[in-house]
Structure formats: structure tokens, C-alpha cells
C-alpha positions as CSV (number, residue, x, y, z in Angstrom):
1,X,0.0,0.0,0.0
2,X,2.6,2.5,1.1
3,X,4.8,1.7,-1.9
4,X,1.9,2.4,-4.3
5,X,1.2,5.7,-2.6
6,X,4.8,6.6,-2.8
7,X,4.7,6.0,-6.5
8,X,1.6,8.0,-6.8
9,X,3.1,11.0,-5.2
10,X,6.6,10.6,-6.7
11,X,7.5,13.6,-8.8
12,X,8.1,13.3,-12.5
13,X,11.8,12.8,-13.3
14,X,11.8,14.6,-16.7
15,X,14.3,17.4,-17.2
16,X,11.6,20.1,-17.0
17,X,10.2,18.8,-13.7
18,X,13.7,18.6,-12.2
19,X,14.2,22.2,-13.2
20,X,10.9,23.2,-11.7
21,X,11.8,21.6,-8.3
22,X,15.0,23.5,-8.2
23,X,13.2,26.7,-9.2
24,X,10.4,26.2,-6.5
25,X,13.1,25.4,-3.9
26,X,14.3,29.1,-4.3
27,X,10.7,30.5,-3.6
28,X,10.1,32.2,-0.3
29,X,9.2,29.6,2.4
30,X,5.6,29.4,3.7
31,X,4.3,27.8,6.8
32,X,4.0,24.0,5.9
33,X,0.7,22.2,6.3
34,X,1.0,19.8,9.2
35,X,-1.7,17.5,10.7
36,X,0.7,15.2,12.5
37,X,-0.5,16.2,16.0
38,X,-4.1,15.4,15.3
39,X,-3.0,12.2,13.5
40,X,-0.9,11.2,16.5
41,X,-4.0,11.1,18.7
42,X,-5.7,8.8,16.2
43,X,-2.7,6.5,16.1
44,X,-2.5,6.6,19.9
45,X,-6.1,5.6,20.1
46,X,-5.5,2.8,17.6
47,X,-2.8,1.4,19.8
48,X,-5.1,1.7,22.9
49,X,-7.8,-0.3,21.1
50,X,-5.4,-2.8,19.7
51,X,-7.4,-3.2,16.5
52,X,-9.1,-1.2,13.6
53,X,-12.0,-2.1,11.3
54,X,-13.5,0.1,8.7
55,X,-16.7,0.6,10.7
56,X,-14.6,2.1,13.5
57,X,-13.7,5.2,11.3
58,X,-16.7,7.3,12.2
59,X,-17.5,5.7,15.5
60,X,-14.5,7.0,17.6
61,X,-13.7,10.6,18.3
62,X,-10.0,10.6,17.6
63,X,-10.6,9.2,14.1
64,X,-13.4,11.7,13.4
65,X,-11.2,14.6,14.5
66,X,-8.5,13.7,12.0
67,X,-11.1,13.5,9.2
68,X,-12.5,16.9,10.3
69,X,-9.1,18.6,10.4
70,X,-8.2,17.2,7.0
71,X,-11.5,18.3,5.6
72,X,-11.0,21.8,6.8
73,X,-7.6,22.0,5.1
74,X,-8.8,20.9,1.8
75,X,-12.1,22.9,2.0
76,X,-10.0,26.1,2.4
77,X,-8.8,25.4,-1.2
78,X,-12.3,25.9,-2.6
79,X,-12.6,29.6,-3.9
80,X,-15.4,31.8,-2.8
81,X,-16.6,32.4,-6.4
82,X,-17.7,28.8,-6.7
83,X,-21.5,28.7,-7.2
84,X,-23.3,27.3,-4.1
85,X,-24.4,24.1,-5.8
86,X,-21.0,23.3,-7.1
87,X,-19.4,24.2,-3.8
88,X,-21.7,21.7,-2.0
89,X,-20.6,18.9,-4.2
90,X,-16.9,19.8,-3.8
91,X,-17.1,19.9,-0.1
92,X,-18.8,16.5,-0.1
93,X,-15.9,15.1,-2.2
94,X,-13.3,16.7,0.1
95,X,-15.0,15.0,3.1
96,X,-15.0,11.6,1.5
97,X,-11.4,12.0,0.3
98,X,-10.4,12.9,3.8
99,X,-12.2,9.9,5.3
100,X,-10.6,7.5,2.8
101,X,-7.2,8.9,3.5
102,X,-7.7,8.5,7.2
103,X,-8.9,4.9,6.7
104,X,-5.8,4.3,4.6
105,X,-3.4,5.6,7.3
106,X,-5.2,3.6,10.1
107,X,-5.1,0.5,7.9
108,X,-1.4,0.8,7.4
109,X,-0.8,1.7,11.0
110,X,-2.8,-1.5,12.1
111,X,-0.2,-3.6,10.4
112,X,2.4,-2.2,12.8
113,X,0.4,-3.0,15.9
114,X,1.9,-6.5,16.3
115,X,5.3,-7.9,16.4
116,X,6.5,-11.0,14.6
117,X,5.0,-13.2,17.3
118,X,1.6,-11.6,16.9
119,X,1.8,-9.7,20.2
120,X,0.8,-6.0,20.5
121,X,4.0,-3.9,20.4
122,X,4.8,-1.8,23.5
123,X,3.7,1.8,22.8
124,X,7.2,3.2,22.5
125,X,8.0,0.7,19.7
126,X,4.7,1.3,18.0
127,X,5.3,5.0,18.1
128,X,8.7,4.7,16.5
129,X,7.1,2.7,13.7
130,X,4.4,5.3,13.2
131,X,6.5,8.4,13.2
132,X,7.6,8.2,9.5
133,X,4.2,7.1,8.4
134,X,2.7,10.1,10.1
135,X,5.1,12.6,8.6
136,X,4.6,11.0,5.1
137,X,0.8,11.2,5.1
138,X,0.2,14.4,7.2
139,X,3.0,16.6,5.9
140,X,4.4,15.4,2.6
141,X,1.4,13.9,1.0
142,X,-0.9,16.6,2.6
143,X,1.1,19.4,0.9
144,X,0.9,17.8,-2.6
145,X,-2.8,17.1,-2.1
146,X,-3.6,20.6,-1.0
147,X,-1.9,22.2,-4.0
148,X,-3.8,19.9,-6.3
149,X,-7.0,20.8,-4.5
150,X,-6.3,24.5,-5.0
151,X,-6.0,24.0,-8.8
152,X,-8.7,21.5,-9.1
153,X,-11.3,23.5,-7.1
154,X,-10.5,26.6,-9.2
155,X,-10.9,24.6,-12.4
156,X,-14.3,23.3,-11.1
157,X,-15.3,26.9,-10.4
158,X,-14.3,28.1,-13.8
159,X,-16.2,25.2,-15.4
160,X,-19.4,26.1,-13.5
161,X,-19.2,29.7,-14.8
162,X,-18.6,28.9,-18.5
163,X,-21.0,30.1,-21.1
164,X,-23.6,27.6,-22.4
165,X,-23.2,28.7,-26.1
166,X,-20.6,26.1,-27.4
167,X,-20.7,27.4,-30.9
168,X,-19.8,31.0,-29.9
169,X,-17.4,30.1,-27.1
170,X,-14.6,27.6,-27.0
171,X,-12.0,26.6,-24.5
172,X,-8.2,27.1,-25.0
173,X,-5.7,25.1,-23.0
174,X,-3.0,27.3,-21.4
175,X,0.1,26.6,-19.3
176,X,1.7,29.0,-16.8
177,X,4.1,29.9,-19.6
178,X,7.3,29.7,-17.6
179,X,10.4,27.5,-17.4
180,X,8.7,25.3,-14.7
181,X,6.1,24.0,-17.2
182,X,6.8,20.3,-17.9
183,X,7.3,19.4,-21.6
184,X,4.3,17.1,-21.8
185,X,2.0,19.9,-20.7
186,X,3.6,22.5,-22.9
187,X,2.5,20.3,-25.9
188,X,-1.1,20.9,-24.8
189,X,-0.8,24.7,-24.9
190,X,-3.0,26.3,-27.4
191,X,-5.4,23.4,-27.9
192,X,-8.7,25.0,-28.7
193,X,-11.9,23.0,-28.8
194,X,-15.6,23.5,-27.9
195,X,-16.7,22.9,-24.3
196,X,-18.6,19.8,-25.3
197,X,-15.7,18.2,-27.0
198,X,-14.6,14.8,-25.5
199,X,-11.1,16.1,-25.0
200,X,-12.2,18.2,-22.0
201,X,-13.8,15.2,-20.3
202,X,-10.4,13.6,-19.7
203,X,-7.8,16.4,-20.1
204,X,-9.4,19.5,-18.5
205,X,-6.7,20.7,-16.1
206,X,-5.1,20.1,-13.6
207,X,-3.4,17.1,-15.2
208,X,-1.0,16.0,-12.5
209,X,0.4,17.0,-9.0
210,X,1.4,20.7,-9.0
211,X,0.0,21.2,-12.4
212,X,-0.7,25.0,-12.9
213,X,-2.5,24.7,-16.3
214,X,-5.8,26.3,-17.0
215,X,-8.5,26.3,-19.7
216,X,-9.7,29.8,-20.7
217,X,-12.9,30.6,-22.5
218,X,-12.3,32.3,-25.9
219,X,-14.4,33.5,-28.8
220,X,-14.7,30.8,-31.5
221,X,-14.6,33.3,-34.4
222,X,-11.2,34.6,-33.3
223,X,-9.5,31.1,-33.0
224,X,-8.8,28.1,-35.0
225,X,-10.3,24.8,-33.9
226,X,-7.7,22.1,-33.1
227,X,-7.8,18.6,-34.5
228,X,-9.6,16.5,-31.8
229,X,-7.6,13.4,-32.6
230,X,-4.3,15.2,-32.3
231,X,-5.4,16.9,-29.1
232,X,-6.4,13.5,-27.6
233,X,-3.1,12.0,-28.4
234,X,-1.3,14.9,-26.8
235,X,-3.6,14.5,-23.7
236,X,-2.8,10.8,-23.5
237,X,0.9,11.5,-23.6
238,X,0.6,14.2,-20.9
239,X,-1.2,11.8,-18.5
240,X,1.0,8.7,-19.0
241,X,3.9,7.8,-16.8
242,X,4.4,4.0,-16.2
243,X,5.6,3.3,-12.8
244,X,7.7,0.4,-11.5
245,X,4.5,-1.6,-11.0
246,X,3.7,-1.3,-14.7
247,X,0.7,0.9,-14.0
248,X,0.1,4.4,-15.4
249,X,0.6,6.7,-12.4
250,X,-1.1,9.6,-14.1
251,X,-4.2,7.8,-15.5
252,X,-6.3,8.9,-12.5
253,X,-5.9,12.6,-13.5
254,X,-8.1,11.9,-16.6
255,X,-11.2,13.5,-15.1
256,X,-12.9,16.8,-15.3
257,X,-13.4,18.4,-11.8
258,X,-16.2,20.6,-13.1
259,X,-18.1,17.9,-14.9
260,X,-17.8,15.3,-12.2
261,X,-18.1,18.0,-9.4
262,X,-15.1,16.5,-7.6
263,X,-11.9,18.0,-6.2
264,X,-9.9,14.8,-6.2
265,X,-9.4,12.1,-8.9
266,X,-12.3,9.6,-8.4
267,X,-9.9,6.7,-8.8
268,X,-7.2,7.9,-6.5
269,X,-5.1,5.3,-4.6
270,X,-7.0,5.7,-1.4
271,X,-10.1,4.2,-3.1
272,X,-8.1,1.0,-3.8
273,X,-7.3,0.1,-0.2
274,X,-9.0,-2.9,1.4
275,X,-12.2,-1.7,3.1
276,X,-12.4,1.5,1.1
277,X,-15.7,0.7,-0.5
278,X,-17.4,0.1,2.9
279,X,-15.8,3.4,4.2
280,X,-17.0,5.3,1.2
281,X,-20.5,4.1,1.7
282,X,-20.5,5.1,5.3
283,X,-19.1,8.5,4.4
284,X,-21.7,9.1,1.7
285,X,-24.5,8.1,4.1
286,X,-23.2,10.6,6.7
287,X,-23.2,13.3,4.0
288,X,-26.7,12.5,3.0
289,X,-27.9,12.4,6.5
290,X,-26.1,15.3,8.0
291,X,-27.6,14.5,11.4
292,X,-29.8,17.4,12.5
293,X,-29.8,18.6,16.1
294,X,-32.0,16.6,18.4
295,X,-34.9,18.8,19.6
296,X,-37.2,16.5,21.6
297,X,-37.8,13.0,22.9
298,X,-39.1,11.9,19.5
299,X,-35.7,12.8,18.0
300,X,-34.0,11.0,21.0
301,X,-36.0,7.9,20.2
302,X,-35.1,8.1,16.6
303,X,-31.4,8.3,17.6
304,X,-31.6,5.3,19.9
305,X,-33.5,3.2,17.3
306,X,-30.5,3.6,15.1
307,X,-28.2,3.1,18.1
308,X,-29.9,-0.2,19.0
309,X,-29.8,-1.4,15.4
310,X,-25.9,-1.0,15.5
311,X,-25.5,-2.3,19.1
312,X,-27.9,-5.3,19.3
313,X,-26.0,-6.8,22.2
314,X,-27.2,-4.0,24.4
315,X,-30.9,-4.7,23.8
316,X,-31.6,-8.5,24.2
317,X,-35.2,-8.1,23.3
318,X,-34.8,-5.0,21.1
319,X,-35.3,-1.3,21.7
320,X,-38.8,0.0,22.1
321,X,-39.0,3.6,23.4
322,X,-37.7,6.2,25.9
323,X,-40.6,7.9,27.7
324,X,-41.0,10.3,30.7
325,X,-41.6,8.6,34.1
326,X,-44.3,10.0,36.4
327,X,-42.7,8.5,39.4
328,X,-41.0,11.0,41.7
329,X,-39.0,8.5,43.7
330,X,-36.8,7.2,40.8
331,X,-34.4,8.6,38.1
332,X,-35.5,5.9,35.7
333,X,-37.0,2.5,35.2
334,X,-37.3,-0.1,32.5
335,X,-39.3,-3.2,31.7
336,X,-36.1,-4.8,30.4
337,X,-38.0,-5.3,27.1
338,X,-36.7,-2.1,25.4
339,X,-39.0,0.4,27.2
340,X,-37.1,2.9,29.3
341,X,-38.7,5.7,31.5
342,X,-36.6,8.6,32.6
343,X,-37.3,11.8,34.5
344,X,-37.9,14.7,32.1
345,X,-34.8,16.7,33.2
346,X,-32.7,13.6,32.5
347,X,-34.2,13.2,29.1
348,X,-33.4,16.9,28.3
349,X,-29.8,16.5,29.5
350,X,-29.4,13.4,27.4
351,X,-30.6,15.3,24.3
352,X,-28.2,18.1,25.1
353,X,-25.3,15.7,25.6
354,X,-25.9,14.0,22.2
355,X,-26.1,17.4,20.5
356,X,-22.7,18.3,22.0
357,X,-21.2,15.0,20.8
358,X,-22.6,15.5,17.3
359,X,-21.1,19.0,17.2
360,X,-17.7,17.7,18.4
361,X,-18.0,19.4,21.8
362,X,-17.3,18.0,25.2
363,X,-20.2,16.7,27.3
364,X,-20.7,18.5,30.7
365,X,-20.7,16.9,34.1
366,X,-24.6,17.1,34.4
367,X,-25.0,15.6,31.0
368,X,-22.8,12.8,31.8
369,X,-24.7,12.1,34.9
370,X,-27.9,12.0,32.9
371,X,-26.2,9.6,30.4
372,X,-25.1,7.4,33.3
373,X,-28.7,7.0,34.4
374,X,-29.7,6.1,30.8
375,X,-26.8,3.7,30.6
376,X,-27.8,2.0,33.9
377,X,-31.3,1.3,32.4
378,X,-29.9,0.1,29.1
379,X,-27.8,-2.4,31.0
380,X,-31.0,-3.9,32.4
381,X,-31.9,-4.7,28.8
382,X,-28.7,-6.7,28.1
383,X,-29.8,-9.6,30.3
384,X,-30.7,-12.5,28.1
385,X,-33.2,-14.1,30.4
386,X,-35.1,-11.0,31.4
387,X,-37.0,-10.1,34.5
388,X,-37.9,-12.8,37.0
389,X,-39.7,-12.7,40.4
390,X,-37.3,-11.5,43.1
391,X,-37.1,-10.9,46.8
392,X,-36.2,-7.4,48.0
393,X,-32.7,-8.6,48.8
394,X,-32.3,-10.3,45.4
395,X,-33.5,-7.1,43.6
396,X,-31.1,-5.0,45.7
397,X,-28.2,-7.3,44.9
398,X,-29.1,-7.3,41.2
399,X,-29.1,-3.5,41.2
400,X,-25.6,-3.6,42.8
401,X,-24.3,-5.7,40.0
402,X,-26.1,-3.6,37.3
403,X,-24.8,-0.3,38.7
404,X,-21.3,-1.6,39.2
405,X,-21.0,-2.8,35.6
406,X,-22.7,0.3,34.1
407,X,-20.5,2.8,35.7
408,X,-17.3,0.9,35.0
409,X,-18.2,0.6,31.3
410,X,-19.4,4.2,31.0
411,X,-16.4,5.2,28.9
412,X,-17.3,2.6,26.3
413,X,-20.9,3.8,26.2
414,X,-19.8,7.4,25.5
415,X,-17.5,6.0,22.7
416,X,-20.4,4.1,21.2
417,X,-22.4,7.4,21.2
418,X,-19.5,9.0,19.4
419,X,-18.1,11.0,22.4
420,X,-15.5,10.7,25.2
421,X,-16.1,10.5,28.9
422,X,-14.9,13.8,30.4
423,X,-15.7,13.1,34.1
424,X,-14.1,9.8,34.9
425,X,-15.0,10.2,38.6
426,X,-18.5,9.0,37.6
427,X,-17.0,5.5,37.2
428,X,-16.4,5.4,41.0
429,X,-18.9,7.9,42.5
430,X,-22.3,8.9,41.2
431,X,-24.3,10.3,44.1
432,X,-27.5,11.0,42.2
433,X,-28.4,7.3,42.7
434,X,-29.5,5.4,45.8
435,X,-27.1,2.5,44.8
436,X,-23.9,4.7,45.2
437,X,-22.9,3.6,48.6
438,X,-23.2,-0.1,48.1
439,X,-21.3,0.1,44.8
440,X,-18.5,2.1,46.5
441,X,-18.5,-0.5,49.3
442,X,-18.1,-3.3,46.6
443,X,-15.1,-1.3,45.2
444,X,-13.6,-1.4,48.8
445,X,-14.2,-5.2,48.8
446,X,-12.3,-5.6,45.6
447,X,-9.3,-3.7,46.9
448,X,-9.4,-5.6,50.2
449,X,-9.4,-9.0,48.4
450,X,-6.4,-7.9,46.1
451,X,-8.4,-9.0,43.1
452,X,-7.7,-7.6,39.6
453,X,-10.4,-5.0,39.0
454,X,-10.7,-5.8,35.2
455,X,-11.1,-9.5,36.0
456,X,-13.8,-8.8,38.6
457,X,-15.6,-6.6,36.2
458,X,-15.5,-9.2,33.4
459,X,-16.9,-11.9,35.7
460,X,-19.7,-9.7,37.1
461,X,-20.6,-8.5,33.6
462,X,-20.7,-11.9,32.2
463,X,-23.1,-13.1,34.9
464,X,-25.2,-9.9,34.5
465,X,-25.8,-10.7,30.9
466,X,-26.2,-14.5,31.0
467,X,-27.3,-15.3,34.7
468,X,-30.7,-15.0,36.3
469,X,-31.5,-11.8,38.0
470,X,-32.4,-13.6,41.3
471,X,-28.9,-15.1,41.4
472,X,-26.6,-12.1,40.8
473,X,-25.1,-12.7,44.2
474,X,-23.3,-15.6,42.6
475,X,-21.6,-13.4,39.9
476,X,-20.6,-10.8,42.6
477,X,-19.2,-13.4,44.9
478,X,-17.4,-15.5,42.3
479,X,-15.7,-12.4,40.9
480,X,-14.0,-11.8,44.3
481,X,-13.3,-15.4,45.2
482,X,-11.9,-16.5,41.9
483,X,-9.6,-13.5,41.5
484,X,-8.6,-12.7,45.1
485,X,-5.1,-12.9,46.3
486,X,-6.2,-13.4,49.9
487,X,-7.5,-17.0,49.6
488,X,-10.9,-15.6,50.5
489,X,-13.7,-18.1,50.9
490,X,-17.2,-17.9,49.4
491,X,-19.1,-17.8,52.7
492,X,-17.0,-14.8,53.9
493,X,-17.4,-12.9,50.6
494,X,-21.1,-13.5,50.5
495,X,-21.4,-12.2,54.1
496,X,-19.4,-9.1,53.1
497,X,-21.5,-8.4,50.0
498,X,-24.6,-8.5,52.2
499,X,-23.0,-6.0,54.6
500,X,-21.9,-3.8,51.7
501,X,-25.6,-3.2,50.9
502,X,-26.4,-2.3,54.5
503,X,-23.5,-0.3,56.0
504,X,-22.1,3.2,55.3
505,X,-18.7,3.5,53.6
506,X,-17.1,4.2,57.0
507,X,-18.7,1.4,58.7
508,X,-17.9,-1.0,55.9
509,X,-14.3,0.1,55.9
510,X,-14.1,-0.7,59.6
511,X,-15.7,-4.1,59.1
512,X,-13.1,-5.0,56.5
513,X,-10.3,-4.1,58.9
514,X,-11.5,-6.8,61.3
515,X,-11.0,-9.6,58.7
């Protein structure tokens, strides 16, 4: 992949282009384009996840931020005089190109995640592997792509503003007219043909990286029409350069930005990467949707209908509806069959949180508290068996397990929503729920036992999903006993879990000190 891209961006080695590079090297320096810092966050997140799939591209914030930053760079190349309709198409193309380029980088970076034995590389070794890749894509390639975007977008604008009368007005191919013009492009200078001639479908400039050629509208009566066949042959020669792979590196430039309403070549190398077709579909769908701001509970339900469709494991019996609860003594309830009831202020804060996420803004503390409540109720819907008759103690124990798992997995929930948890304290302390003390006591029990917190979470979570609700004490107990470093027995842990639901944090801490 990287080799084919290097060939794609490799400069022409003809005498004229070598001279042009020497000439351009003497131009006053300008601030270089650089997205390496934004890209590093994406690569860091890739290492943290330990994997990458095409469907991850728009799901996680770090990846979306790189697409957004790249889109902003290329969109700045679109001139103001472009008609609104054309501008809209060009901006869409820039967004899709940026997404495909991000996918290409992440796909290549994924190949550097593991060593020869198949183990995830330590971060410092991964970072070393990624450094060159980051500079190549987000400095070197970026500069060449931006320069092309400037010329291509201007050409599209010019095309959109051409006269309709093809008998009165023709187009004339012109170069920059200086010593930097490559010979193959100089042979195109002066070609004069009607706008509807097939020549302009493939050879309307730009015709390569850093091409500065233009097509100018001229009066037909004052010019001589070129031979279409001769012009086509010159166009073919100008856009042919056979690379080491035997492929024509310049064939992709045979497109008309104005006719196709695109800034970048439709068949650029990023479209050839594995998974690119899937990514392109997702990006096109996003463009078509352009998710509007959520305004009310109906919009919230629409959002979670789509969310449930993409996260079926969170709704064992499907998603039904989010409604307003009339009960004053609870934050939320659920029938565990997809119906969730929340207090009205919690619904409103969830809507505000999702709007912040969609705008790329951070969620506030109160919004994340509201999302925590919703997440708690969603976790009740993951249980594969569903509600069963329970005693008061069994229900309390089930709520302990559910709240423990829901708060510990809150970062993953925010990621699925497209955001990032800002207030990680909510993973350990959420005082707007009556279950807070017993969950914090269970956290104390984990530390007392010396058990690995991740292993405890995995055990409790597995039992919460697959076990009966009236037997959640088993998952909570086994999670401690099986992973404790204190050789703790089942009877003792069961007794302590019972006390964790009854005592204050201070009292429970004192109790643990006696064991």
C-alpha cells in the first residue's frame, strides 16, 4: 500500500520537472501544512484499542477529529466564487477523500500494531514505527494534495461559470508559460476546442500534481479549432507515466473536476485500499444524513432506534421507546424489554449531551450524569433471560451488579455514542443514585481482596448478561473469590456483600479491617 502511494506522489523525473523543483526550492518559504499532532491522537487511540476495522472510522472521536481537520484543510482550497451548488458537491468530495485517506493511514498503522510473534507492540515501539508514516501522510502527501485541491477547485469553479453557447465560445488550454512547465503539458498549450468536445472530459486541467495549467474561455470566431484526434493523443501523452509496477501513475488525472463535481481524482489510490468501498458508503451516508440537532424526545427515540440497530448486544429483546416517568422516587426505570422511562430533566440533558457530541463538543458533568442514568437502564436490557420474580434482597443485589457494571463501562458507552467521557470520577462515584454507597463498598471489597479490577468486572458483567437476575449474588461473589489474592472463601465474601448493601462506607471500611 505505502509503496503504491509513494509511487503515486513521486515527482516526474523529466528534465523540465527537475528544473521546476530547483526553481520552486528558491521560492520564499511558507508555513507548511501539518496535521501530525491530530493524526498522532488517532494512532495513539488505535494502539489503545489494539485493532481497527472500517466501521470504526466514524465511531470514535480521535478518528473523526482527523477527518474533520483534514476536511478543513482541503475545504479552504475551494474559492469563494464557486456557485453554491458546485461548492456543496466539492465539499462532499473533500470530506469523502479525507475519510478515505484517514482509513488508509489507520489500515497501514494497524499492520504495525503487532510484532513477529503476533503480540501487541509496546507503545514506544509502535510510536517509533508510526513516526515516519505520520510525517509522510500528514505533511508530505498533505502538501501535494492541498496544492492539487487549489488548482482542481478553481478549475471546477471556472467550469461552472462557463457560457452555455458552445458554438460561440470555445476553451483554450494554457500553461503557466514559464520555465517550470513540464514538456508534456507544454504540448497541450493552445489546444482550442468546444466545451462539449470529449477532450475536456479527460484532459481538463489540472493534469497532475502541482499542475498549474488552466482552460480559458475564448471567442470561437477569433480562433482556429484544433484537431480532436491530435489533441487527444497529446492529452494521453501528458497523462501517461508508467511506474515500477507497470501501471500508469497519471491515468487517475483523466477526469474533469467541473463535470464530475469533484476536487480529487475519483480513482485515487485511497479508493483501492481494502475496506475503502465500505468506508465510502458510510461517508456518503453521513453526507446524505447530516444528522440534525436533536430537539425533543421523538428525536431522542429516533437516535436510539439507530443506536440499538448497531448495538444489538445492548438490547436483548430489542429497543422499544424512551418515555417520561411520572414517578418522583426514581431517576429511571425499564421493563427490560426495550422500554425505558426517565425523568424529564434527565431526558433533556441526554438530548443536550448528544447534540454536544454531534457538534464535536465536550459533554458536561450534568449531561454525563444523565447519560449514566440512561446507561444503567440500558444495562438492564442486556440480560438474556429477562426479569424474574425476586425478593427485596435479590433485587437490591441485582441493582448492585447492574450499577457496578454500568458505571465501570461508562467510557465505552460514550464511545459508542461518538463521544468521550470527560468526568471519569463517575466511574467510581455517582451520588444521584441510591445505589452509590453499596457500589463504592463493593469497590472497597475488591481492593481488600487484592483481586484484579478488570477480571472482577468481566466476571460480574458476564453473569449480569447471562445469569438469572435472582442469582446475581453468585456473579458478585465468584468475581471476588476467583480472583482474590487473599484466599478468601465464598461464605465470607457472601457475608461481606450482604453487609456492603447495609453499611455506610465508613462502617464497611471498619468491618473489612477486622477480617
